[in-house]
C-alpha positions in Angstrom: -1.0 -4.1 14.2 -1.7 -5.6 10.3 0.7 -5.3 7.3 0.5 -1.4 6.1 -1.4 -0.3 8.7 -0.9 3.5 9.7 1.1 3.4 13.1 0.3 6.0 15.6 3.2 8.9 15.6 5.7 9.2 18.5 6.2 12.3 20.5 8.1 14.9 19.2 8.5 13.0 15.7 12.2 13.8 16.3 14.4 17.0 16.5 12.2 20.1 14.8 14.0 21.3 11.6 11.4 24.4 11.0 8.7 26.0 12.7 6.5 28.7 12.7 2.8 30.2 13.0 0.8 30.2 10.1 -3.1 30.8 8.9 -4.5 27.0 8.5 -5.7 27.0 5.4 -5.2 29.1 1.9 -8.4 32.0 3.1 -7.1 35.5 4.4 -8.7 35.0 8.1 -7.7 31.7 8.8 -7.4 30.3 12.2 -3.8 30.3 13.0 -1.8 26.9 14.0 1.6 26.1 14.9 3.8 24.0 12.8 7.0 21.6 13.4 8.8 20.2 10.6 10.7 17.0 12.2 12.7 14.6 9.5 9.4 11.8 10.4 6.4 14.3 10.1 4.7 18.1 9.7 3.2 18.7 13.0 -0.1 20.6 13.2 -1.6 22.4 16.6 -3.8 24.5 16.9 -3.7 27.7 19.2 -3.1 27.2 23.3 -2.1 23.5 22.5 0.8 22.5 24.3 4.3 21.7 22.9 4.2 17.9 23.5 0.1 17.6 22.8 -2.1 16.4 20.5 -4.0 18.3 17.9 -6.5 16.3 16.9 -6.4 13.7 13.6 -4.5 16.3 11.9 -1.6 16.6 14.5 1.0 14.6 12.2 1.4 14.5 8.6 3.8 12.1 7.7 6.4 12.7 5.1 5.7 9.1 4.4 2.6 9.3 2.8 3.9 12.6 1.3 3.9 13.0 -2.6 4.3 16.3 -3.1 4.4 19.7 -1.6 3.8 23.1 -3.5 4.3 27.5 -2.6 2.6 29.9 -4.4 1.5 33.3 -4.0 -1.8 34.0 -2.0 -4.2 37.9 -1.9 -2.9 40.2 -0.1 1.2 40.0 -0.3 0.4 36.4 1.3 1.7 33.1 -0.2 0.9 29.2 0.3 2.1 26.5 0.8 0.7 23.0 0.7 1.5 19.6 0.5 0.0 16.3 -0.3 -0.6 12.7 1.6 -1.7 9.8 0.8 -2.2 7.9 4.5 -3.5 4.4 5.0 -7.2 4.9 6.0 -9.9 2.2 6.2 -13.2 0.8 7.5 -12.8 -0.7 10.7 -12.9 -4.4 9.1 -11.2 -4.8 5.9 -8.2 -3.7 4.2 -7.3 0.1 5.1 -6.3 1.6 1.5 -4.6 5.1 0.5 -6.9 8.3 0.5 -5.5 11.6 -0.5 -5.4 14.1 2.2 -4.2 17.9 1.1 -3.4 20.7 3.6 -2.5 24.1 2.6 -0.9 27.2 5.1 -0.8 30.5 4.8 2.1 32.7 5.4 1.7 36.2 5.8 4.1 37.4 8.7 7.1 38.4 6.2 8.6 42.2 5.1 6.2 41.7 2.0 5.1 39.5 -1.0 8.0 38.6 -1.8 9.5 37.6 1.6 6.4 35.1 2.2 7.0 33.5 -0.8 10.1 33.0 0.0 9.2 31.5 3.5 7.1 29.3 1.7 9.4 28.5 -1.0 11.6 27.0 2.2 8.8 24.5 3.9 8.1 23.5 0.8 11.5 22.2 -0.9 12.4 21.2 2.7 9.4 19.2 2.7 10.0 17.7 -1.4 13.5 16.6 0.5 12.3 14.8 3.6 9.4 13.4 1.2 12.5 11.1 -0.6 12.1 7.6 0.8 15.3 6.3 2.8 17.4 3.9 0.4 17.8 0.8 2.7 21.0 0.9 4.0 21.3 -3.2 4.7 21.4 -3.5 0.4 22.1 0.3 -0.7 23.6 -0.5 -4.0 20.8 -2.5 -4.9 18.2 0.4 -4.5 17.8 3.9 -6.0 15.5 6.6 -6.4 13.5 8.9 -9.4 14.9 12.0 -9.8 12.7 15.1 -9.3 11.2 16.6 -11.4 10.8 12.8 -13.7 10.0 11.8 -16.4 7.7 8.6 -17.5 6.9 6.9 -20.7 3.8 5.4 -19.9 2.8 2.2 -22.3 -1.0 1.9 -22.0 -3.0 -1.3 -23.4 -7.2 0.6 -23.0 -8.7 -3.2 -23.9 -6.4 -5.0 -21.4 -8.4 -6.4 -18.4 -12.6 -5.0 -18.9 -11.3 -2.3 -21.0 -11.2 0.3 -18.1 -7.4 1.1 -18.1 -7.2 4.4 -20.3 -10.2 5.7 -17.6 -8.3 4.6 -14.7 -5.1 6.2 -15.8 -6.9 9.4 -16.2 -9.3 9.7 -13.3 -6.7 7.8 -10.4 -3.2 7.8 -11.8 -2.4 11.0 -13.8 -3.7 13.4 -10.5 -1.0 11.5 -8.3 1.6 12.0 -11.0 1.4 15.4 -11.6 1.2 16.1 -7.8 4.7 13.7 -7.6 6.1 16.3 -10.3 6.4 12.8 -13.1 5.6 14.1 -16.1 4.2 11.6 -18.4 4.3 10.4 -22.1 1.5 8.2 -22.7 1.9 5.9 -25.7 -1.6 3.8 -26.4 -1.2 0.5 -28.1 -3.1 -0.1 -31.1 -1.9 -3.7 -31.4 -0.4 -7.3 -30.0 3.7 -6.4 -30.0 3.3 -2.7 -30.7 5.2 -2.0 -27.1 7.5 -4.8 -28.1 8.2 -2.7 -30.9 8.2 1.2 -29.1 11.1 0.2 -26.5 13.2 -2.0 -28.8 13.6 1.1 -31.5 13.0 4.2 -29.7 15.8 6.8 -28.0 14.6 5.6 -24.6 17.1 8.4 -23.0 14.4 11.2 -22.7 12.7 9.3 -20.0 13.5 8.4 -16.4 11.3 5.2 -16.1 9.4 3.2 -18.3 5.7 2.4 -16.7 3.1 -0.2 -18.1 -0.6 0.3 -17.6 -2.1 -3.2 -18.3 -1.8 -6.5 -17.4 1.2 -8.5 -16.9 1.1 -9.1 -20.5 2.2 -5.9 -21.4 5.0 -6.1 -19.5 6.1 -8.9 -20.8 6.2 -7.6 -24.5 8.4 -4.3 -22.9 11.0 -6.7 -21.1 11.4 -8.4 -24.2 11.2 -5.2 -26.6 14.3 -4.1 -24.3 16.6 -7.1 -24.5 16.8 -6.8 -28.0 18.1 -3.7 -28.5 22.0 -4.0 -28.7 22.5 -1.6 -25.5 20.4 -3.3 -24.1 22.4 -3.8 -20.7 22.5 0.2 -20.6 18.6 0.3 -20.9 17.8 -2.3 -18.4 18.6 0.1 -15.6 16.2 1.8 -16.7 13.3 1.2 -13.7 10.3 -0.4 -14.9 6.8 0.1 -13.3 3.5 -1.6 -13.4 0.3 -0.4 -13.0 -2.7 -2.7 -12.8 -4.5 -2.1 -15.5 -5.5 -6.0 -16.7 -6.7 -9.1 -15.6 -4.2 -11.0 -13.4 -2.2 -8.4 -12.3 0.2 -10.9 -11.0 3.2 -8.5 -10.4 1.6 -5.3 -9.2 0.0 -7.8 -6.6 3.7 -9.0 -5.8 4.7 -5.2 -5.7 1.8 -4.1 -3.1 3.2 -7.8 -0.8 6.2 -6.7 -1.0 5.9 -3.2 0.3 4.2 -4.8 3.3 0.8 -3.4 2.4 -2.6 -5.8 3.2 -4.2 -7.6 0.4 -6.5 -4.8 -1.7 -7.9 -5.5 -5.4 -9.3 -3.2 -7.8 -8.5 0.8 -7.8 -7.2 0.1 -3.7 -4.2 -1.7 -5.7 -3.7 0.8 -8.3 -3.5 3.7 -5.9 -1.2 1.9 -4.0 1.3 1.3 -6.9 0.5 4.8 -8.2 1.9 6.1 -5.0 5.1 3.6 -4.7 5.6 4.9 -8.4 5.4 8.7 -6.9 7.8 7.7 -4.0 10.1 7.0 -6.7 12.1 4.0 -5.0 13.3 1.2 -7.1 15.5 -1.8 -7.2 16.6 -4.9 -9.1 14.5 -7.7 -10.2 15.6 -11.1 -11.5 14.6 -12.6 -14.8 14.6 -15.9 -16.1 15.7 -17.0 -19.3 13.6 -19.6 -21.4 14.2 -21.4 -24.4 12.3 -23.9 -26.1 13.3 -26.9 -28.5 11.9 -24.5 -31.7 14.9 -22.1 -31.0 13.1 -19.4 -29.4 14.2 -17.7 -26.4 12.8 -15.1 -24.6 12.9 -13.4 -21.2 10.5 -13.9 -18.1 9.3 -11.6 -14.9 6.7 -13.8 -13.6 6.4 -17.2 -14.1 6.1 -20.7 -16.8 3.3 -22.5 -16.7 1.8 -26.0 -18.4 -1.6 -27.6 -17.4 -4.2 -26.1 -15.5 -3.3 -22.7 -14.3 -2.4 -22.5 -18.2 -5.4 -23.8 -19.1 -7.6 -21.5 -16.9 -5.8 -18.3 -17.9 -6.3 -19.0 -22.3 -9.3 -20.4 -21.6 -10.7 -17.4 -20.4 -9.9 -15.0 -21.8 -13.5 -15.2 -23.7 -14.4 -13.9 -20.5 -12.2 -10.9 -20.6 -14.9 -8.4 -19.8 -15.2 -9.9 -16.2 -11.8 -8.7 -15.3 -10.0 -10.8 -12.5 -13.8 -12.7 -12.1 -12.9 -14.4 -15.1 -10.6 -16.5 -13.5 -12.7 -17.8 -11.0 -15.1 -18.7 -13.9 -12.0 -20.6 -15.9 -11.3 -22.3 -13.0 -14.6 -24.2 -12.5 -15.0 -24.8 -16.0 -11.2 -26.6 -16.2 -12.0 -28.2 -13.1 -15.1 -30.3 -14.6 -12.8 -31.8 -17.6 -9.7 -32.1 -15.3 -6.9 -33.1 -17.3 -3.2 -35.2 -17.1 -0.4 -34.4 -19.0 2.3 -36.6 -19.6 6.2 -35.5 -19.8 9.2 -35.3 -17.9 10.5 -32.5 -15.2 13.9 -32.6 -14.7 15.4 -29.4 -12.8 18.1 -27.8 -10.7 17.7 -27.1 -6.9 18.4 -23.9 -5.3 19.3 -25.4 -2.0 17.8 -27.9 0.6 14.2 -29.5 -1.0 11.2 -29.4 0.7 8.6 -32.7 0.8 10.9 -34.1 -1.8 14.3 -36.2 -2.2 16.5 -35.6 -5.0 17.2 -38.7 -7.3 20.3 -40.6 -6.4 23.3 -40.1 -8.5 25.8 -42.3 -9.6 28.4 -42.2 -7.0 31.3 -42.8 -9.8 30.1 -39.6 -11.5 32.9 -37.2 -10.9 31.6 -33.6 -9.9 34.7 -31.3 -10.6 34.4 -28.3 -8.1 30.8 -28.9 -8.0 30.1 -27.8 -11.4 29.2 -31.3 -13.2 27.4 -30.9 -16.6 28.6 -27.2 -16.8 28.1 -25.7 -19.8 30.7 -23.2 -21.2 29.3 -19.8 -22.8 29.2 -19.8 -26.5 32.1 -18.2 -28.0 31.7 -14.6 -28.5 29.1 -13.8 -25.9 31.6 -11.0 -24.3 31.3 -9.2 -27.6 29.0 -5.7 -26.9 25.2 -6.2 -27.0 25.7 -10.0 -26.6 22.8 -11.5 -24.1 23.4 -13.3 -20.3 24.5 -16.9 -21.2 22.4 -19.8 -20.1 25.5 -21.2 -18.4 23.4 -23.7 -16.0 21.6 -25.7 -19.2 22.7 -28.4 -21.3 21.4 -28.1 -25.0 18.0 -29.0 -25.5 18.6 -32.2 -27.3 21.1 -33.8 -24.7 20.1 -34.8 -20.9 20.2 -32.6 -18.2 23.3 -32.3 -16.2 24.3 -35.4 -13.7 23.6 -33.2 -10.7 20.3 -32.2 -11.4 16.8 -34.1 -10.1 14.2 -35.6 -12.3 11.0 -36.1 -11.3 9.9 -40.2 -11.2 6.6 -39.2 -11.5 5.8 -38.3 -15.7 2.2 -37.6 -15.2 1.2 -34.0 -14.6 -1.4 -31.8 -13.5 0.0 -28.6 -13.6 3.5 -27.6 -13.3 4.2 -23.4 -12.6 7.6 -21.6 -12.2 7.0 -18.7 -10.7 9.4 -16.3 -9.4 7.2 -13.5 -7.7 5.0 -14.1 -4.5 1.9 -13.8 -6.7 0.0 -15.8 -9.6 -3.1 -13.2 -9.5 -4.1 -10.6 -7.4 -5.8 -13.0 -5.3 -3.6 -15.9 -5.4 -0.2 -16.1 -3.4 1.2 -18.8 -5.0 5.2 -18.1 -3.9 4.8 -16.1 0.1 8.7 -16.5 0.3 9.4 -15.2 -2.9 11.5 -11.6 -3.9 12.2 -9.1 -6.7 16.4 -10.4 -6.4 16.1 -13.8 -4.7 17.6 -16.0 -6.9 15.2 -18.6 -6.9 12.7 -20.0 -9.2 9.7 -21.4 -7.2 8.5 -24.6 -8.5 5.4 -26.3 -8.0 4.1 -29.1 -9.8 1.3 -31.2 -9.0 1.3 -35.0 -9.6 -1.7 -37.0 -11.7 -4.4 -38.2 -9.5 -5.5 -35.3 -7.2 -9.4 -35.3 -6.5 -11.1 -32.3 -7.9 -12.4 -31.0 -4.4 -9.0 -31.7 -2.8 -7.5 -28.9 -6.1 -10.4 -27.1 -5.3 -9.2 -26.4 -1.7 -5.7 -25.8 -3.0 -6.7 -22.3 -5.1 -9.1 -21.8 -1.9 -5.7 -22.0 0.1 -3.7 -20.1 -2.2 -6.3 -17.1 -1.8 -4.3 -16.5 1.8 -1.1 -18.1 0.6 -1.9 -21.2 3.0 -1.8 -23.6 0.6 1.3 -25.5 1.5 0.1 -26.3 4.9 -2.6 -28.6 3.9 0.4 -31.1 3.4 -1.5 -31.9 0.1 0.6 -35.2 -1.1 0.5 -34.4 -5.0 1.9 -31.2 -5.0 5.3 -30.5 -4.5 7.2 -27.7 -3.9 11.2 -26.9 -4.4 13.4 -23.4 -5.1 15.0 -24.4 -8.1 18.1 -22.3 -9.9 16.8 -24.1 -13.6 14.4 -26.4 -14.6 13.5 -28.2 -17.9 9.8 -29.5 -18.8 10.1 -32.1 -21.5 6.2 -32.7 -22.9 6.0 -36.7 -24.1 3.5 -35.1 -26.7 2.5 -31.4 -27.7 -0.7 -31.3 -26.2 -1.5 -28.7 -23.4 -1.5 -25.1 -22.9 1.8 -23.5 -22.4 2.3 -20.0 -21.1 5.0 -17.2 -20.2 3.5 -14.1 -18.2 0.5 -15.1 -19.2 1.0 -15.3 -22.8 0.7 -18.7 -24.7 3.2 -20.7 -26.2 3.6 -23.1 -28.4 3.6 -26.5 -26.1 6.9 -28.0 -27.2 10.3 -28.5 -24.4 11.6 -25.9 -22.6 14.4 -24.5 -20.2 15.2 -22.2 -18.1 17.4 -20.6 -15.9 16.8 -17.6 -13.5 19.3 -14.5 -13.7 20.1 -12.3 -10.8 18.7 -8.9 -10.9 19.3 -8.0 -14.5 16.4 -5.5 -14.7 15.0 -2.5 -12.0 11.9 -2.2 -11.0 10.1 0.5 -9.0 9.1 -0.8 -5.4 8.2 0.6 -2.1 10.6 -1.5 -0.8 
């Protein structure tokens, strides 16, 4: 069965917690049905159905698909309770998508209107309680669930992607959040760095989560704005959520992938990510600290690039109105004028390397306690509000530590350090990546690759099978830290899709530095 497809309910669904006979709809005179609530599902049976039998396609409403439930009075002294689910449904061919399903049941068997409403409220309350996702037992300290009701600050860039972010939020997202008791305050950005300033200076205590409805660039602003706060350690515990409203939507595609869903795009991806927010499960996420030769330091959640991929990203900005199709056009244009960049790449491996051998180290060089070249934290870093220390990195003006690997080649088509699975909605670059795996997934492509071979790699990357091609020009190694030193200031550098000046840069992973709403 494909990942994300609905499994058939098991008979019984566990012990029955509530049971009753209600009208199968809000109108008076609706046909009666028998309801049985278990920890996993609400079972609906028509009159005359056997206790263990099936009652058609709505026989079992999975509480894992449920985002909300409500109780309310009805005519003739009755009451109703409803639940809203988003089960995965799809065509015979192609990936399934979540589709809205609402069921309402009429309660009219109590002694009076107040008694009927109490019954309806009891069912609705129990459904909401059981619909809360279970915290994974194997890593429970890393996970949490958003409160209900929940208050969310939504930072939205109306110009991102093809310019439909606000319309899509109002049409798709807002109704789902209302059903899940998530109240929203919408902040529409009007200029670059607007979100950065908002989260850096605002009192954020009034919100339970920060939601970014845009591309990856706006979340980059939010992360760095939060890290500039004197109370960043506490603020970074507030879960972040990404909803795809841009062109690339790499983190949204990664979250969708980690949740076990099939690959989808556009409104199907938006619906999946909104559903994940409605369920409210959140976990920790690694960030990478990047430092440049000009003295800048920033934090990245997605990736750093130089060369071909960054060229495509930035050169295709003029086609933003095309949405994600801009990257296809940009790729073809950059293939036509394929460039080679010169520089030195070094890294600290995270474990056994794949496909390469570490550069030999002088055996006479001492390695005390396995920490050769370890840089001591600068004085004062324990002060309140101080940022994490890049303890794995030597200053950019000094050689890398002796236990690092220096890549012998110095001519590259691209270098990309990614920390999530997806580089874009349709590019599964690092299938092994996870939100808090403590790893930078470093890819570099040596000069000499043909345009045809490069195109084949990117076509395979849409399925995450590019490494299976065993291309001798493509190298991949998981690392803890890296340094890139361009020989000249040529080529485009990017961090989380945002352009940087081309200069020496280095970075290291900082595990579990923030929190993000995720499906697993």
